[in-house]
C-alpha positions in Angstrom: -107.7 36.8 -71.4 -110.7 38.0 -73.4 -110.5 42.1 -74.5 -113.3 43.4 -76.8 -114.1 41.7 -79.2 -111.0 40.2 -80.5 -110.3 35.9 -80.6 -107.9 34.2 -78.3 -107.1 33.2 -82.0 -106.2 36.7 -82.2 -104.7 37.4 -79.0 -102.2 34.4 -79.6 -100.9 35.8 -83.0 -100.6 39.6 -81.5 -98.6 38.3 -78.3 -95.9 36.2 -80.8 -95.7 39.6 -82.6 -95.0 41.7 -79.7 -92.1 39.0 -77.9 -90.7 38.9 -81.3 -90.4 43.3 -81.3 -89.1 43.1 -77.7 -86.2 40.5 -79.2 -87.6 37.3 -77.6 -87.7 34.8 -80.5 -90.3 33.0 -80.8 -89.7 29.0 -81.9 -90.6 27.5 -85.0 -92.6 25.1 -84.2 -95.1 27.1 -82.2 -95.4 29.7 -85.1 -96.4 26.6 -87.7 -98.6 25.3 -85.0 -100.2 28.9 -84.7 -100.1 29.4 -88.9 -101.9 26.4 -89.0 -105.0 27.0 -86.5 -108.3 27.6 -88.5 -109.4 31.3 -88.8 -112.9 30.3 -88.0 -113.0 27.0 -85.7 -110.6 28.4 -83.7 -112.4 31.5 -82.9 -114.8 31.5 -80.0 -117.1 32.9 -82.2 -117.5 30.3 -84.6 -121.1 28.5 -84.5 -119.6 25.1 -83.9 -117.8 25.9 -80.7 -119.3 25.0 -77.8 -118.8 28.6 -76.0 -120.8 29.9 -78.6 -123.2 33.1 -77.2 -126.4 33.9 -79.6 
């Protein structure tokens, strides 16, 4: 799901935060994988991404 100008990466980060707020633990392995993602390259607006729209 895409909403407004939020990137898919930001949506994942927000979802993890929400799950923990609702007391559903997120495995450390998932947190580490999300933290390792590149903030620019894993953003839909990145020019190198094949889905980039001008």
